[in-house]
Phi, psi and omega in degrees: 000128179278124178230152169249108181241171189239129169259134187238139179219149180271139182271140175243125181196186181272167178298323179295321179294318180291331175295323177291323176296322176300322177294320178299317181293318178296322179294319177298320176294323178297318179295317180298313181290327177294321177296322179293319177296320179298321177293321179296321182278340182227080182297141180102353179288154183248188183295321181291330176293322178291324177295321178293332180294332181300318179293324178295318179295323180294326177285326184281324182241120182295321181289335176287334180290339179295329181288139181306143185298320179289331175292323176295320178297321179295324177293322176295323178296324177297317178298318180293327178298318178292324178292315180297321177298321178295317178297318180295321179292326178294329179281344182262109183289343181283342180266116182281312179272114187279343178073060179299134183303141182234157173287140183228155174271117186285146176236009182206161173226140188238133176248153179264270181242351179233169179099356179211164179211133179268148176286170182297322178275359178059030177249001178221152178228139180239128178267124191253012180278191187292343180285335177054056180288340177090197185264144178233137173279137182254126178263119179094024182255021182297323183295347179294340181289345182278355185235153181279153180301326181289346177281344179280114184266324180211154176231129182235137175254124186241135175260124177237178184294332183256014176140195182246138183233150172244135181243132179251117177272115189242132175270126185208139174278110184241126176207118180254124179269127178232154179286140177299138181259345181058032179241147175235153181211144174234136187245126173247108184280154180203185181259325176293313172238146183299315171206157173234130182264179185288349176263004178089002179284140183237147174242127184294145176282120185292331179051058183297317182292318180299320181290332181260004186296322180297316179292323179295320179295320180296316179293325178293323177295323179296323178295316184293337181275345182278155179287134181297133180089353182278161178292326179295325177293321178297320178295320179294321177296321179295319178295321177296318179296323177297322180292316177297322179295321178296319179297316180295324178290322176298318181296317180291319180299318179296316182294319182294310183296316182292318180296318179297317180296317182295313184290322183291331184264006179219147178272337178226125179238125179241130175225166185273138182275089184267143173260088189295325182297335175275329182290328182285358175288343174286109188294339181277336184244358187301315182294318181292322179293318178294323180293327180291329178056053179297318183301318179296319179297318180295321180296320178290327175300314180295321180295311181291334172298322176290319184292316184268357180071032180260163181267118179237120187234138172255127182239154179297139183270004185300132175066008180289334179276333183263335181281138178284129181287348181264307184247356177068021171284155176268116179246103182285141179204153179279171181294334181285341179278113185259000180241133176267118179234117183248160179296336180286355180098003179279116178236113183221163168297141185305315183287326177295320176298319179295320180294325176294321177294324177296319179297319178297320178295319180295317178293323177294322179297319178293321182294334179278358178098357178293151179061026188296324183297314179293321181299312183296315183289324181289315181292333179285348178080007180223072181298130183238015181293132177259123181226132179249115179259108186277138182287120181231058177063228183288352181272348184290153188272348191233036182276057176216160183280157180294328180294324178290326180301327181288341181269343189294318187246003181085000000 
């Protein structure tokens, strides 16, 4: 399976060098926002018009010319992605909020194949464009030695609360062969437990944000007490950002490890197709739903299903909590009722009953011929699905090293 995954390393350099990187990032943001403004003032322009605008900006602004030409093109592509998403949402009547493109403060700059140079040991990177930021030592870039330079498609420099990182987008044929387990599983996610499967097994909800909420509130109070524009306020904001960054990393680490374990130990995985963006409109449950990060977990399930050649299916969750998994009667119950009790004598945990209904829906979907391509290739033991996962900053599914991937599931 062809994948584009990301290897990430932290940059080590001087304060002057990082100041130059900030200029590179601001210039990339300027190009992106300028392309967006050009589209607003001239409706009907296309992607190639935005690419041509990059050369115009380089002639008009001397400091914009310092940025590598392909980096300017990458910024224009970002602007077009937001415009295209808006057009697609306008064509979809089910989406109420169309997401009109907005100006954004950039936190990264992206290079394609020029504008940078790797050292012979691939432990240092030098940026060769007009900003002349110099060489940076990379911490955690050892895995880069396993891949050829031509496999590196893009390089992105990202600014985070705890420092600056470089990401290498690498094209690689990845396929892991595992022995069939002859096991099936259906997952019903929840807030009391992260998920309950059809066998009654439960995984506790880690609640990373809830556990760190006290510390986050304390750090937020420190920020509000500082004078606006002062250095102490900037330091307090940085500490607050580091804490939020730690919570997001904990959440992602949990989702990656659990998804890999679930997919590797089962031949068929069924989960509920939830529209999380609608669920978070409930003001009483929005924080808990966001903290659970179900969407992120589902995305990793689908990714590892491709890697291991397993069948991963999302089915509609309608009536799975109220329908009896034994006799298929509808048993209405409130959210506070955690036990399913039917007239037929079936007494189960509410979530276990729902997961059994999800499994039945998934098997019915397969029996009707749905998902046949994945089904045939997975059961044949030689999955040939080609999937390209494009690196999109914090949204990409594979921004971890290959060595860590081997540790996640044993």
